[in-house]
N, C-alpha and C positions, 0 to 999 in steps of 0.2 A: 514451527513453519511445516516441518512432517505430520504434523499432527491435523493442521488444518488438513493439507491436501486433503492425507486421508478421508476426515471427513465429509470434507466435501465429493466423493468418488464414492463415498461411504450412503449420502444421501444422493446419489445419480442411479447410484442400483437400488434402490428400496425405489423409486419410484419406477426403476424399467418397468420391476418386479410387479409391482400394483397397476403398473399402464397395462401388462402385459397381462395377468392375472383378471383383469378387467372386463380387456377385451373379449378373453376365452369364454369368461363366464357371458358376455353380455352375446356372443355369437353361438354360444349352444340354444342359451334361450330364443336366440330371432329362428334358431333353425325348426322352433315343436312350430312356428308358423301362427302364432296364435293372430287373433283379432286386435284390435286395438282398443281394450276396454280400460275403463279406468285402472279394473285391479292388474290388465295386462303394465300400463303405464309404470305404476307402481313396482310392479314386478324388473321388470325394467330397469328403474330409479332403486331399486337394492342389488341386484346383481352387479350396475356398476360401481356403484357404496360399496358393496360389502369386498368388491376387488381393491378398491382406490384406498381407501381405510392403512392400508397395511405399509403405504410408505412410511405411515409413524411406530411399525413395528417393533422397532430400538429402543425409541424416545418413550415409549406407552405400550409394553406387551401386556399387562394385563386389561387395557382400555379395548386393545384392538380384537384382543379378543374375543372379547363379552360385544363388541360390535358386529365384528362377522358371523360371532355365533345369532346374532339376532336376523342380521340379512338375511341369513343360510333360511333359518326358521319362515323367515317373513315371505321371501321367493317360492319356498317351496307349499306356503297356503295360499299362495297365489297362484296356485298354478302353477310351476315349472319345475320337470323334473329334470334338478341339472345339480353337478354334481357340488358339496360344498367344500370346493377348490384353497381359497381366503381363506375358510376354516383351519386348515390344516395347515399351510403358512402359519398360520396364527398361533395356532398349538408347538408348534417348529422354537419359533421366537418365543413366544413364552417360558417355556422347558430349561431353553440357551438360556432366559435370564434369569431362571433358580425359581421360580412360581406354577412349582411344582405339584402343592395340595391344589391351587385354583385353578391349573390346567386340569388336573382329575376332577374336580368337581365343575369346571364347564364342560368337559366333555360325556358323562356319565348325565347331565342336562340335554346335551343335546340329542345322545343318542333315544332318550325318551320320550324329546321335543316333537322330534322328526314328524314318525309316527303319526303323532297330534295333529301336527303341523299337515301331512297331507291327508289326514281326515277332513282334516278345515279346507280343501283344496276342491272337494266334493266325491272325493271315493268313498265309497257304501261299504270295499268290503275290507274288513280288517288286516288279513292274511295280503293283500295286493299295498293295503296303504304299507304295512312293513316291509313291505318288499322294495318300496320305493323309497322307502327311507335309508333302508338297507343298500342301496343303488346311489343315495348320495353322500352317504357319509360309510364306505366301510369301516367295518373298524381294524381288519390290517394293515389299515394306511396312516390309521388317526394314533398305529402302536406305533408304527417303524416312522411318522414324525411327527411323536414325544420319544420318540427311542434316540432317531438321528438329534434331534436338539440337549438332548442330554446326555450324549454321547461327547458333543463340540464342548460342552460346558463345562466337563468332568475335564477334556482334555486344552482349554484353558485355564483353569483353576491347578493343572497340572507345570503347567508351563510360568501361570504368576510365582506358585511356592519355587521353581529352580528359578528363578530370576531373582526372587527374593531367597533365594542361599548364598545363589553368587551375590549377588551386596552385601549379603552380611559376610561372607569368606571372605574378602578383597575389602572386609572393614576390621574384622580380623586381623588380617596381614597386616593392615595400615596402622593398626594401634601399635601389633607386635614388636613393626619398624620402629616408629615413632619413640618404641620405649626404650629400641636397642639404639637409636641416638641419643635419646635422652643417657642411659647409662655410658657410652661411647667420651658426648660430649664431659660428661662427669669426672668421670676416671682420669681424662687426660685433658681437656682442655683448662678444666676448675680449679685442676691440680698449679698448673705451670703458671697461669693469670693468679691465683695466693699469694706463693715464691712473689712472682716482681711485688705485688702491694706487701708483703709482710716486707720486703727488703727495702722498699722507696718511702712507707712510713719507717722504718729503724733509722733509716740513714737519714730521711728531716731531722729525727728527735737526736739523734747521735750530734747534729750540727745546730739545731739551737741549744744542744744544754752546753755544747761547747764556745759558745756565740757568737755563731762562726755565720755567715752565711749561706743562707737555701739556696744554690743554682736555679731558676726559673725551666732548668731543664727538671731534674727532680721531683720539683711541686708536681710539673705535666704529665708526670710517670706515676707520682702516686696519683693527682686526680681524675688520669686512663684511664688505670686499674682502678681505682673505684667502683668507674662507669663502667667499665667491664667485666665488675663482679657482679655490679646491678643486675646490666641485662642478659646475663649468662643466667643468673640467676629465673630471673622472670620469662626466656624461652625454656630452661627447663620446665618450669613449673607450668608453662603451657602445653610444653609435648607430655608430658605426665599427666594433667589433667587433661586430655584433648578439647582445649580450649575454652575450658572452664572456668578458670582466670582471664579477666578482662585486661585486651593490652595495655600500651601506652595510645592515648589517644590525643588529641586535642587540649583534655584537658590540665594534661601534664606540662606540656611547652613552656608554660609561666618555671616552672621546674628547673629545664633546661638553659630558658634563659639565666638563672640567680645560679646554677652551679657554674654557668658560664661567666658572671660576675665574680662568684669567689676567685675563679680562677688569674684574674686578672683583666679580662676583659670589659671594657666598658659596654654591654649590653642591654639594649631594651626593644622591648618588644608591644606594639602599636596594636590594635584589636578593631578594624572595621566592620560597617555594615549590621545590620538587627541579626542577630546570633540566631541561628533556627539550630538542628536535627542532620545531621549530613550519613550517608549510610557507612557502615564501618571500616569500608575498603578504603577509603576518602578520607574519613577520620585516623586509622593509621599511619596511611602514603603521607598527611601531613604532618606528623608528630616524627617523622622518619626522614619527611626534608629538611627541617628544621632542626636535629639531631646530627644529618650528615655534613649541616652546609657548619653549624658549628664546633664540631668535630674540626674538618677541613681549616675553618680558621683557625682554630687552635693549631692545627699542627703544620701548616704551613704557608699561613697570610701572612703573620709575625704583623699581624694589625690592633689598632690598640682600644677602634668600635667596630661597634654591629651593631645593626639593626634589622627586627624581626616583626614582618609584619603579613597579619593575616586579614586578609576582607571576604567578606561574607556576602555572596552578591546573590541572584534569586535562583540565577541554574548554575554556578559556578559557587568553585572556593578558591580565591587564588594566594600564594603561598608567595612571598619575596625576602629573600637575608638578604643582606650589603655592609663589605667591608670596606672599610679603608687600607687594605695591606698592600701589599708589593705588586700586584698584577697590575700590568700596564695595557691599555690598547692596542700594541703593537707585541702584546707576546701572546702568540698560541695558548691556553691552556692546555694542557696534558690531561685527558680524561680518564682518572684512575678506578676502580675498582666499584668507589663507593660514589661514584658519578655516573656509572653505567647502571649500579645498580637501580637507583635512583628514579635515573630514564626511563628504565622498562618497569618497574612499577609506579610508573605517570603512563607510557604507553598502553598499559595493561589496560588500565581507566579511562582510555580515552581522550589521556589532558594532555599539555603538551609544557614541555618543559626549554628553558633559558639560561643557560647557563654563561656567562661568561665576563669579559675584563669591562670595566667602567668609564668612560671616555674621562673623566674626574681624577682615577686612578682610584684600584680592589676591583673587588668582585661581586659581583651580583647573579641569584640563583633566582627563578623568577618561575612558578611555577604555576598551571590552571588548572584545576580536576571539576570537571562534571557532578553535578549532584544527582541529576539529573535522569544517568542511563546505568549509574550502577546500582546493583543488589547489593 
C-alpha cells in the first residue's frame, strides 16, 4: 500500500516538474516576440513537448533523453534562443538510472548539433552560432546535472547494499538461532521422549511375554511416544534444513487416521469436493487440526468412534472432526494449549474455528480456512 502511495506521489511530482519546465520554456520563447509563422508555431510545439516529455523520465530515461535533445535542437533551428533546460533534467534522470554511456554520447551529440542548429536558424556568423549554442547548453550545467544524477545513483546503491547487508545479517542470526533451538531440543527433549518410548516398549513386551493383559494406558503411552518421536524428528529436520524438508500436510492425514485406528479408535476419513492445490500454510494447518483433534480424542474423550471430514470448496477448505466421547452440551469445554494453538493458527490465516460439544454427545471441531487470501 505504501509503495502504491509513493508511486502516485512520484507520478504527480513528475508531471508538476514537466509542466513547470514546459511553461518556463514557452514563456522564454514567447518573450522573444517572434511572429506567428509556421516555423515559429513548430518551435512553440517543440518547446512545450520538450518539457512535457519529462513526465516519463523515471519510466523511460533514455528515450526521454533523446526526445528532449531532439526538441532542443529543433527549436534552436526554428530560431528560438532558449536554454535546453529540459535536456539537463533528462541528463540527470538518465545518469541516475545508470545510463552513463548513453548520456555521454547524447551530450556530445548535443554539443555538436546545437551550433549547426543555430546556423540553420539563419545565423551566418559561426562564432555567433557557437555563442548561441553555448548559451543554450552551458557545459558547467551539463556536467553538474550528470554529477548530481551519479551522486544520487551511488547513494541509492549504497542504501540498497546496506539494506541487503542487514537482511543477510538478520538471516544469518535467524539460522544460528534455529540451529541453537534444534540442538537444545535434541539434547534435552529427544532424550526424555526416547526414555519414555523405550520404557513403554519394554513394559508392553514383558506383559505380552508373561501372557498378561496390556493396560490400555500403557499402549496409549507407547503410541504417544512414537508419535512424539516422529514429530520431534520432523521438527528437528525442518530447523536444521531451513524448511527444505517438506512439512506434513493434507497428504499425510490418511496416516494420522490409520494410526488412530491402530490405537483402538474406530476412525474414518471422508474427502468431499474437487481436490485442488491449497496454499502451503493452509495445507500445514489442516494437518495440525486433524492431528490435534485426534490426539485430544485419544487422551481425553474416551470415545469409540471418530470421523474426519475434509471438504474442498472453491474459496475455502473445511475440516471437521467429530467423536462420540464423554463431552455433553451442558459441559463447557476447557480450552487447552492444543486448542488455543489451533485457534491461533486458524485466525492468522483469516479462518474460523468452532470447537464445542455436540448436541447428541461427543465433541466437534470445525474449521474453515480461506484458500484465496493466503500466500
